[in-house]
C-alpha positions, -999 to +999 in steps of 0.1 A: -664-827+054-699-818+065-730-831+047-737-796+034-702-794+019-706-828+004-740-818-011-725-786-026-695-805-040-719-831-055-739-804-072-708-788-087-697-822-101-732-827-116-731-793-132-696-799-146-708-833-160-738-817-176-716-791-193-692-817-205-721-838-219-734-807-238-700-801-252-696-837-264-731-836-279-723-803-297-690-818-311-709-848-324-733-824-342-704-808-361-695-782-336-660-769-331-631-792-322-597-780-309-583-778-344-610-755-358-617-733-327-599-704-344-627-703-369-651-691-342-661-658-327-679-654-294-711-635-294-696-611-268-667-603-292-692-598-320-712-574-299-680-554-290-673-551-328-706-532-332-729-562-337-762-568-320-764-572-282-752-606-269-787-615-256-802-608-291-776-631-307-781-658-280-819-657-287-814-659-324-791-689-321-816-706-297-845-700-321-824-713-351-825-679-369-787-679-371-763-708-369-743-710-338-731-734-311-730-733-273-700-748-255-703-746-218-716-712-210-704-695-242-721-691-276-700-691-308-706-682-344-684-695-372-664-667-390-678-679-423-714-676-411-705-642-396-694-629-430-727-641-445-747-623-418-728-590-422-731-590-460-760-567-470-788-584-487-800-565-518 
């Protein structure tokens, strides 16, 4: 294995470890665990159902405007929160 291949492999391992650390931190913050993952909707699925564009949802989650969680490269919203968001405010 060349030094370039070793460096590339090391970067991939570091990236995987960062993503794993983020997932663990998210789970400690009350994020989804395997037994309640079915309570979540991805922002891409929400957009396909006629919701806002995924980038808009991602920005809103990052700004704290709507509750959501990032696991790896995907963002999720709980179904219960989704119902609150879709309910018209009068």
